[in-house]
C-alpha positions, 0 to 999 in steps of 0.5 A: 455267473449263473442264475440260481446257483444258491440252489442245491443240485436236487433243488435244481432238478426238482424245479427246472426242466431246463437248467440255467446256463453260464454267462460271462461278460464275454458272452455274445451281446444277444445273450448278455443284453437279456442276462442282466435280470435284477440289477442291484445298485450299490453306492460307490462309497461303500467300503465293503464292495470287494468283500461283498463280491469276493465272499459272495455275500448275496449268492443271488447277485448276477449283475450290479451297478456301482453308483457314483451319481444320485446315491452319493452326495455331491461332496463325496464324489472324489472320495467315492471314486477313489474308494471304488478304484481301491475296491476294484483293485482288491477284487482284481488281486483276488481274481489273480490269486484264484480266490474268486473266478470270473464265473463267480463274479456278477456282471459289473457296471459303474454309473458315472455322472458325466462322460469326462468322469468315466474317462478319468475313472477308466484310467484310474482303474487301469488293469482292474477295468478288465473286470467290468462289463461297462458303464451306466449313463445317467441323465442321457439326452441329446445334449450328452449322448455323443460325448458319452458314447465317443468316450466309451469307444475311446476307453474300450479301444485304449484298454483293448476290451469291449465295454458296453453302455447303458443309457438311462432315459430320465430327463425333462426333454424326453418326458415333456410332450412338446419336446419328446418326439424330436428328442427321441428321434435324435437319440434313436439315430445316435443309438442305432449308430452305436448299437453294437455297444448298447446293452440296455436302455434303462428307464429312470422312473424315479427322476421322471416322477420327481419332475411332477412331484409324484411318488407311487404307493406300494399298491400302485405300479409304474404302469398306473402312473399315466404320465410315466406309462405314456412315456414308457409306451413311446420308449418301447415303440421307438426302441423296442425293435432294436434294443433291450429295454429294462424296467424301472426301480421298485422303491419298496422293500421288506426286511423280513424273511420270506417263508411260505409253503409251496403253492400255485402262483397267485395269478392261478389261485387269486390270492397274493402270497406275500406282503404288499411290498413283494406283491407290488414288485411281482405285479410290476415285474409281470407287467414289465415282461408283458410289455416286452421289458426285460430285466429290472433295476433294484435297490435292495438285495431282497428284490433279487430273487423275486425279479430273477425267478419271474424271468424263468421261462414256463415250460408252456412258453418254452415248448411253444417257442421251440415249435414255432422256430422249428416250423419256420422252414416254410412247411407250416404257418399255424399249429396247435400248441403242445398244451392244446390251449392256443394257436401258434402262428409261425410268422407273427410269433417268431420274434417272441419265440426267439426271445423266449429261447434266448432267455431259456439259455440264461434263466432256465425253464420251469417244470410244469407246476413249478413257479417262482414261489418254488425258488423263493421257498427253496432259497429260504430252506437252503440259506435260512441262516442268513436271516434278514437282508440289510440295505 
């Protein structure tokens, strides 16, 4: 897959100083873990899964999770499993016939309910399992971590492929202060042992808010909910040095088509260009990135382009990162940035610079005076016939 393939060649030339690169499920882990962008959750009982993937219903889609957990009823589990197996086989056959290539498919994951289900489902999928990048582990805790990860290892070995795991932190023992420290220490010891197959750590903010009967409004980011912000701070502190952490879901969406003239980003003008739902998503995604969180769970297709376009690197950050990495040979310790507006220190900024360069290979780099709004505007001009998104 490749980000922003819905843009024409001329639009890409106009928007990108450095264009996005191609990523597949076989790309190196250090690229894949930053490449998920906006990860769309789709209920596993939908009958149009194969049709969506083969016909590329959502051209922005680059990573997807087929959910067998909270998005379906408890009485629908077996039906949803069988449906997902059937849909995967259709995609596999289309791939074998050349109707869709691996480059056209998003990175695909399955969210299971428990480790035993993952093993059974992997066996049911058979050859179609090779299409998937991995599994998502909900309610991941000290009580099931080893079972999830051991099962993943066995399934990968039996299938002869690399499968990645993405645990979701969303259980009461991780949120409550009296149990959090011990639980996080135990989970870190386990996850470090399996670090080569942990693609992301994901934060289940909706479940965590639900424990306290909380639900934020569209004007409120997850960082304004103090109990969750405090939890996220600890997750970054415990795991941020060794793992990529992705951001929690934004619950609000608007079906109306975004159509607006190209303009400077709102943080430069002081005005917010969209409705309250998209403005809230933009604000929260920017706070994710500022706090070292990369990628975001999304539950509606209209979120895809907004989150992804905010992950494109600015040319200022890109040139700073290049300068820092190129100066890491010991000849310089500090230098003025190419925009002459800040100092770049090689040692403290080196890790940041490497992450910027990783992400530039995936999401590309904006030209000066280009921003996410240019992508949204170009998207609408190119695909205006699609109308509003469905859920």
